[in-house]
Backbone as CSV, one residue per row, in Angstrom:
resi,resn,N_x,N_y,N_z,CA_x,CA_y,CA_z,C_x,C_y,C_z
1,MET,0.493,-155.560,73.184,0.616,-155.088,71.817,-0.505,-155.710,70.987
2,SER,-1.175,-154.886,70.217,-2.254,-155.406,69.373,-1.676,-156.195,68.198
3,LYS,-2.489,-157.140,67.701,-2.102,-157.960,66.550,-3.081,-157.700,65.423
4,ILE,-2.545,-157.601,64.207,-3.356,-157.373,63.019,-2.943,-158.388,61.958
5,ILE,-3.922,-159.053,61.368,-3.678,-159.938,60.223,-4.086,-159.163,58.975
6,VAL,-3.173,-159.081,58.031,-3.432,-158.387,56.777,-3.479,-159.418,55.655
7,MET,-4.614,-159.445,54.947,-4.793,-160.349,53.808,-5.355,-159.545,52.649
8,ALA,-5.003,-159.930,51.439,-5.485,-159.205,50.263,-6.967,-159.467,50.010
9,GLU,-7.362,-160.739,50.033,-8.726,-161.092,49.637,-9.354,-162.077,50.618
10,GLU,-10.668,-162.066,50.693,-11.385,-162.980,51.585,-11.124,-164.442,51.243
11,GLY,-10.790,-164.733,49.996,-10.479,-166.099,49.584,-9.262,-166.674,50.292
12,GLU,-8.487,-165.826,50.946,-7.306,-166.285,51.668,-7.625,-166.725,53.103
13,LEU,-8.867,-166.549,53.535,-9.252,-166.918,54.903,-8.928,-168.365,55.244
14,VAL,-9.023,-169.245,54.280,-8.721,-170.657,54.514,-7.294,-170.820,55.041
15,LEU,-6.422,-169.864,54.742,-5.032,-169.959,55.190,-4.890,-169.779,56.699
16,LEU,-5.832,-169.085,57.336,-5.743,-168.911,58.792,-5.805,-170.252,59.516
17,GLN,-6.686,-171.124,59.073,-6.777,-172.453,59.677,-5.506,-173.253,59.381
18,LYS,-4.988,-173.132,58.157,-3.754,-173.834,57.801,-2.577,-173.340,58.645
19,VAL,-2.517,-172.037,58.896,-1.441,-171.475,59.726,-1.465,-172.117,61.103
20,GLN,-2.650,-172.275,61.657,-2.748,-172.872,62.988,-2.435,-174.371,62.942
21,GLU,-3.030,-175.082,61.998,-2.868,-176.535,61.940,-1.471,-176.958,61.487
22,GLU,-0.948,-176.300,60.460,0.312,-176.739,59.864,1.534,-176.077,60.482
23,LEU,1.381,-174.861,60.994,2.523,-174.134,61.558,2.422,-173.950,63.065
24,GLY,1.247,-174.243,63.639,1.077,-174.120,65.080,1.022,-172.692,65.587
25,LEU,0.664,-171.753,64.738,0.608,-170.340,65.121,-0.840,-169.935,65.350
26,ASP,-1.177,-169.554,66.567,-2.543,-169.189,66.934,-2.709,-167.674,66.873
27,LEU,-3.548,-167.205,65.973,-3.779,-165.769,65.803,-5.246,-165.414,66.013
28,HIS,-5.954,-166.204,66.819,-7.401,-165.999,66.986,-7.751,-164.643,67.598
29,ASP,-6.830,-164.016,68.309,-7.118,-162.733,68.967,-6.727,-161.519,68.122
30,ALA,-6.355,-161.728,66.873,-5.898,-160.635,66.016,-7.052,-160.001,65.233
31,GLU,-6.933,-158.721,64.985,-7.865,-157.996,64.100,-7.555,-158.419,62.668
32,LEU,-8.570,-158.557,61.847,-8.399,-158.981,60.463,-8.703,-157.825,59.519
33,VAL,-7.778,-157.543,58.600,-7.955,-156.459,57.625,-7.752,-157.025,56.224
34,PHE,-8.754,-156.848,55.359,-8.628,-157.192,53.938,-8.313,-155.904,53.189
35,THR,-7.287,-155.958,52.349,-6.820,-154.746,51.682,-7.271,-154.608,50.235
36,GLY,-7.483,-155.731,49.565,-7.575,-155.712,48.116,-6.173,-155.931,47.579
37,VAL,-6.062,-156.158,46.294,-4.787,-156.493,45.666,-4.087,-155.225,45.181
38,GLY,-2.781,-155.181,45.336,-1.969,-154.134,44.736,-1.688,-152.934,45.615
39,ALA,-0.772,-152.101,45.136,-0.206,-150.991,45.902,-1.246,-149.973,46.357
40,ILE,-2.094,-149.530,45.486,-3.063,-148.491,45.852,-3.996,-148.997,46.942
41,ASN,-4.481,-150.220,46.810,-5.349,-150.797,47.842,-4.614,-150.941,49.172
42,ILE,-3.350,-151.342,49.131,-2.555,-151.483,50.353,-2.439,-150.142,51.059
43,ILE,-2.028,-149.132,50.343,-1.814,-147.817,50.953,-3.106,-147.275,51.539
44,ARG,-4.174,-147.341,50.788,-5.459,-146.841,51.287,-5.956,-147.609,52.512
45,SER,-5.740,-148.909,52.545,-6.269,-149.747,53.625,-5.441,-149.691,54.905
46,LEU,-4.137,-149.470,54.782,-3.255,-149.659,55.929,-2.577,-148.402,56.454
47,GLN,-2.609,-147.318,55.733,-1.825,-146.145,56.133,-2.186,-145.599,57.508
48,SER,-3.413,-145.772,57.952,-3.818,-145.206,59.243,-3.773,-146.221,60.394
49,LEU,-3.326,-147.461,60.130,-3.230,-148.461,61.203,-2.089,-148.121,62.160
50,ASP,-2.173,-148.676,63.359,-1.138,-148.501,64.375,0.169,-149.142,63.894
51,HIS,1.189,-148.333,63.669,2.465,-148.849,63.172,3.285,-149.557,64.251
52,GLU,2.799,-149.530,65.489,3.453,-150.241,66.587,2.856,-151.638,66.769
53,ALA,1.742,-151.937,66.111,1.077,-153.243,66.245,1.952,-154.343,65.646
54,GLU,1.704,-155.567,66.088,2.343,-156.725,65.468,1.475,-157.112,64.275
55,VAL,2.044,-157.018,63.080,1.299,-157.226,61.843,1.749,-158.530,61.183
56,PHE,0.767,-159.352,60.824,1.012,-160.614,60.132,0.384,-160.525,58.748
57,ASN,1.200,-160.488,57.711,0.688,-160.573,56.343,0.661,-162.055,55.984
58,ILE,-0.527,-162.568,55.689,-0.690,-163.978,55.339,-1.364,-164.031,53.976
59,GLY,-0.783,-164.800,53.065,-1.394,-164.872,51.746,-0.729,-165.877,50.837
60,TYR,-1.286,-165.948,49.646,-0.761,-166.825,48.605,0.399,-166.150,47.894
61,ALA,1.292,-166.975,47.358,2.412,-166.471,46.574,2.794,-167.517,45.541
62,GLY,3.405,-167.053,44.482,3.935,-167.955,43.474,5.416,-168.179,43.701
63,SER,5.945,-169.244,43.131,7.376,-169.524,43.211,7.788,-170.289,41.966
64,ALA,8.987,-170.002,41.485,9.487,-170.724,40.322,9.876,-172.153,40.661
65,ASN,10.271,-172.404,41.928,10.763,-173.746,42.226,10.306,-174.345,43.552
66,PHE,9.692,-173.582,44.455,9.184,-174.200,45.682,7.946,-175.030,45.351
67,ALA,7.805,-176.140,46.029,6.659,-177.027,45.795,5.360,-176.346,46.221
68,LEU,4.285,-176.667,45.510,2.971,-176.167,45.894,2.678,-176.617,47.322
69,GLY,2.086,-175.729,48.113,1.767,-176.038,49.493,2.884,-175.746,50.475
70,THR,4.020,-175.273,49.995,5.131,-174.909,50.879,4.794,-173.623,51.620
71,TRP,5.052,-173.588,52.922,4.935,-172.359,53.705,6.281,-171.650,53.695
72,VAL,6.248,-170.351,53.436,7.456,-169.538,53.442,7.291,-168.430,54.477
73,GLU,8.244,-168.350,55.396,8.319,-167.208,56.302,9.261,-166.210,55.642
74,VAL,8.741,-165.061,55.298,9.509,-164.086,54.524,10.503,-163.357,55.421
75,SER,11.741,-163.317,54.977,12.809,-162.640,55.716,13.021,-161.213,55.226
76,GLU,12.702,-160.967,53.964,12.931,-159.660,53.347,11.988,-159.518,52.159
77,SER,11.539,-158.293,51.932,10.694,-158.026,50.779,11.388,-157.029,49.863
78,ARG,11.258,-157.261,48.572,11.843,-156.380,47.563,10.836,-156.211,46.435
79,LEU,10.955,-155.123,45.707,10.180,-154.997,44.477,10.834,-155.847,43.405
80,ASN,10.045,-156.402,42.524,10.564,-157.181,41.407,10.661,-156.274,40.190
81,HIS,11.879,-155.933,39.823,12.120,-155.168,38.601,13.363,-155.758,37.939
82,PRO,13.193,-156.891,37.257,14.336,-157.640,36.734,15.068,-156.960,35.575
83,ASN,14.485,-155.919,34.992,15.105,-155.296,33.824,15.966,-154.085,34.148
84,VAL,15.884,-153.587,35.384,16.668,-152.422,35.770,17.164,-152.600,37.208
85,THR,18.210,-151.875,37.534,18.738,-151.898,38.892,18.750,-150.480,39.426
86,TYR,18.242,-150.290,40.624,18.325,-149.003,41.296,18.317,-149.235,42.792
87,LYS,18.841,-148.265,43.513,18.979,-148.400,44.961,17.623,-148.259,45.639
88,GLU,17.327,-149.210,46.522,16.106,-149.196,47.327,16.484,-149.504,48.766
89,PRO,15.679,-149.039,49.712,15.950,-149.409,51.103,15.704,-150.904,51.309
90,GLU,16.430,-151.484,52.268,16.189,-152.878,52.625,14.909,-152.956,53.438
91,LEU,14.045,-153.872,53.083,12.783,-154.070,53.794,12.837,-155.423,54.497
92,LYS,13.520,-155.452,55.645,13.662,-156.676,56.436,12.398,-156.893,57.260
93,LEU,12.011,-158.137,57.419,10.840,-158.483,58.219,11.274,-159.172,59.496
94,ALA,10.455,-159.021,60.526,10.728,-159.657,61.809,10.382,-161.141,61.725
95,PRO,11.231,-161.996,62.290,10.856,-163.411,62.334,9.731,-163.614,63.345
96,VAL,8.904,-164.606,63.084,7.842,-164.959,64.027,8.513,-165.524,65.274
97,SER,8.031,-165.148,66.445,8.700,-165.537,67.696,8.652,-167.040,67.947
98,ALA,7.570,-167.697,67.550,7.481,-169.152,67.727,8.247,-169.836,66.595
99,PRO,8.955,-170.918,66.898,9.650,-171.628,65.810,8.632,-172.236,64.838
100,LEU,8.849,-172.020,63.565,7.923,-172.503,62.534,8.616,-173.512,61.636
101,SER,7.827,-174.441,61.109,8.359,-175.373,60.110,8.061,-174.794,58.733
102,ALA,8.704,-173.663,58.452,8.510,-172.975,57.180,9.878,-172.619,56.610
103,THR,9.971,-172.582,55.325,11.176,-172.156,54.630,11.309,-170.647,54.765
104,ARG,12.498,-170.137,55.050,12.712,-168.680,55.093,13.257,-168.252,53.733
105,ALA,12.658,-167.197,53.179,13.067,-166.754,51.850,12.660,-165.300,51.627
106,ILE,13.155,-164.746,50.549,12.813,-163.390,50.108,11.504,-163.440,49.332
107,CYS,10.715,-162.380,49.454,9.502,-162.222,48.656,9.678,-161.020,47.740
108,TYR,9.474,-161.228,46.463,9.504,-160.155,45.471,8.073,-159.717,45.183
109,THR,7.804,-158.429,45.355,6.474,-157.882,45.107,6.430,-157.278,43.716
110,ASN,5.317,-157.508,43.056,5.132,-157.098,41.671,3.850,-156.305,41.535
111,CYS,3.752,-155.549,40.455,2.499,-154.842,40.153,1.605,-155.673,39.260
112,ASP,2.067,-156.820,38.833,1.275,-157.719,38.021,1.686,-159.147,38.354
113,PHE,0.891,-160.097,37.935,1.159,-161.504,38.201,2.426,-161.920,37.465
114,VAL,3.343,-162.611,38.140,4.590,-163.076,37.537,4.341,-164.428,36.872
115,LEU,4.615,-164.502,35.583,4.400,-165.731,34.824,5.700,-166.458,34.503
116,ALA,6.833,-165.773,34.667,8.134,-166.386,34.424,9.188,-165.576,35.162
117,SER,10.212,-166.276,35.660,11.309,-165.591,36.328,12.503,-166.517,36.422
118,GLU,13.682,-165.923,36.360,14.903,-166.681,36.588,15.226,-166.767,38.077
119,TYR,14.535,-165.997,38.912,14.777,-166.015,40.358,14.289,-167.337,40.941
120,ARG,15.120,-167.923,41.800,14.793,-169.185,42.457,14.881,-168.997,43.968
121,ASP,14.318,-169.943,44.693,14.359,-169.954,46.153,13.772,-168.676,46.750
122,CYS,12.664,-168.233,46.166,11.958,-167.033,46.617,10.488,-167.190,46.246
123,VAL,9.684,-166.230,46.688,8.276,-166.197,46.311,7.943,-164.835,45.720
124,PHE,6.800,-164.781,45.038,6.327,-163.558,44.387,4.903,-163.260,44.853
125,ASP,4.652,-162.001,45.209,3.298,-161.577,45.563,3.021,-160.208,44.951
126,MET,1.912,-159.598,45.360,1.548,-158.287,44.806,1.289,-157.249,45.900
127,GLU,1.704,-157.543,47.153,1.405,-156.620,48.250,2.546,-156.345,49.224
128,LEU,3.363,-157.328,49.557,4.220,-157.250,50.739,5.183,-156.068,50.756
129,ALA,5.862,-155.755,49.681,6.815,-154.629,49.708,6.098,-153.320,50.009
130,PHE,4.877,-153.184,49.543,4.110,-151.963,49.815,3.702,-151.902,51.287
131,ILE,3.356,-153.061,51.864,3.043,-153.117,53.293,4.288,-152.746,54.096
132,ALA,5.413,-153.368,53.765,6.664,-153.118,54.490,7.100,-151.662,54.360
133,ALA,6.895,-151.059,53.205,7.311,-149.665,52.989,6.523,-148.684,53.858
134,LEU,5.364,-149.100,54.358,4.578,-148.221,55.225,5.212,-148.057,56.610
135,GLY,6.195,-148.897,56.951,6.964,-148.690,58.174,6.447,-149.373,59.426
136,PHE,5.720,-150.471,59.294,5.291,-151.202,60.483,6.525,-151.731,61.212
137,LYS,6.564,-151.547,62.526,7.751,-151.865,63.323,7.943,-153.367,63.546
138,ASN,6.853,-154.143,63.532,6.923,-155.565,63.839,6.094,-156.331,62.809
139,LEU,6.615,-156.407,61.601,5.908,-157.017,60.475,6.448,-158.411,60.201
140,HIS,5.526,-159.367,60.092,5.837,-160.752,59.740,5.057,-161.085,58.471
141,SER,5.555,-162.038,57.708,4.791,-162.482,56.542,4.953,-163.977,56.359
142,LEU,3.809,-164.632,56.174,3.758,-166.060,55.887,3.053,-166.237,54.549
143,LYS,3.741,-166.833,53.603,3.195,-167.036,52.267,3.038,-168.525,52.000
144,TYR,1.914,-168.868,51.384,1.596,-170.248,51.020,1.747,-170.355,49.503
145,VAL,2.645,-171.220,49.040,2.900,-171.324,47.600,1.693,-171.964,46.922
146,SER,1.018,-171.146,46.106,-0.211,-171.565,45.437,0.018,-172.012,44.003
147,ASP,1.150,-171.614,43.438,1.371,-171.889,42.017,2.862,-171.765,41.707
148,ASN,3.225,-172.346,40.586,4.591,-172.214,40.076,4.581,-171.273,38.877
149,LEU,4.170,-170.037,39.151,4.093,-168.942,38.184,3.077,-169.241,37.085
150,SER,1.915,-169.712,37.519,0.813,-170.025,36.620,-0.458,-169.343,37.130
151,LEU,-0.948,-168.373,36.381,-2.175,-167.688,36.767,-3.343,-168.668,36.813
152,HIS,-3.373,-169.617,35.881,-4.441,-170.618,35.851,-4.435,-171.457,37.136
153,ALA,-3.257,-171.946,37.546,-3.165,-172.759,38.767,-3.545,-171.939,39.992
154,TYR,-3.094,-170.684,40.044,-3.449,-169.802,41.156,-4.958,-169.633,41.219
155,HIS,-5.565,-169.343,40.086,-7.003,-169.106,40.070,-7.793,-170.372,40.437
156,ASP,-7.340,-171.525,39.955,-8.024,-172.772,40.308,-8.017,-173.016,41.821
157,LEU,-6.916,-172.673,42.479,-6.800,-172.899,43.921,-7.550,-171.840,44.717
158,THR,-7.431,-170.590,44.315,-7.884,-169.495,45.171,-9.162,-168.809,44.718
159,HIS,-9.483,-168.898,43.452,-10.607,-168.161,42.862,-10.439,-166.658,43.088
160,GLY,-9.179,-166.227,43.108,-8.842,-164.826,43.361,-8.725,-164.020,42.086
161,VAL,-7.713,-163.189,42.033,-7.481,-162.265,40.916,-7.545,-163.006,39.585
162,GLU,-8.201,-162.387,38.612,-8.295,-163.003,37.278,-7.396,-162.289,36.290
């Protein structure tokens, strides 16, 4: 089975070494795909990929309460829409086969950077729910907590989205 690493931006490349050193996960034989940030970039970049491949989404995420530098293995992805409730399909992710020293949690995907939230024990990103909605059969996600809902802290660490 082919392996694909999906990352939003080239600035996240440093996380590949951290994944190997801190989590013991070797992905050196995987194809690397940079998508760009957000839903439109995700759909355009990934819609034609092999949906049977083992896909690893690796990237930065914010959290209201997880410590900076925490690794999160995402168990489920949801859209973040705190002001309304509507029925959505469950987007469960496959656990990584090797045991990891990472916290398992839900990832809420947003169309904009989250600066405040009452949600705890979770992470926030701008891509994962859109990746999961494309229907990859064996999707994993590892998120590195870059900030506690601070665009300034995120930018200082990653030099990513402004």
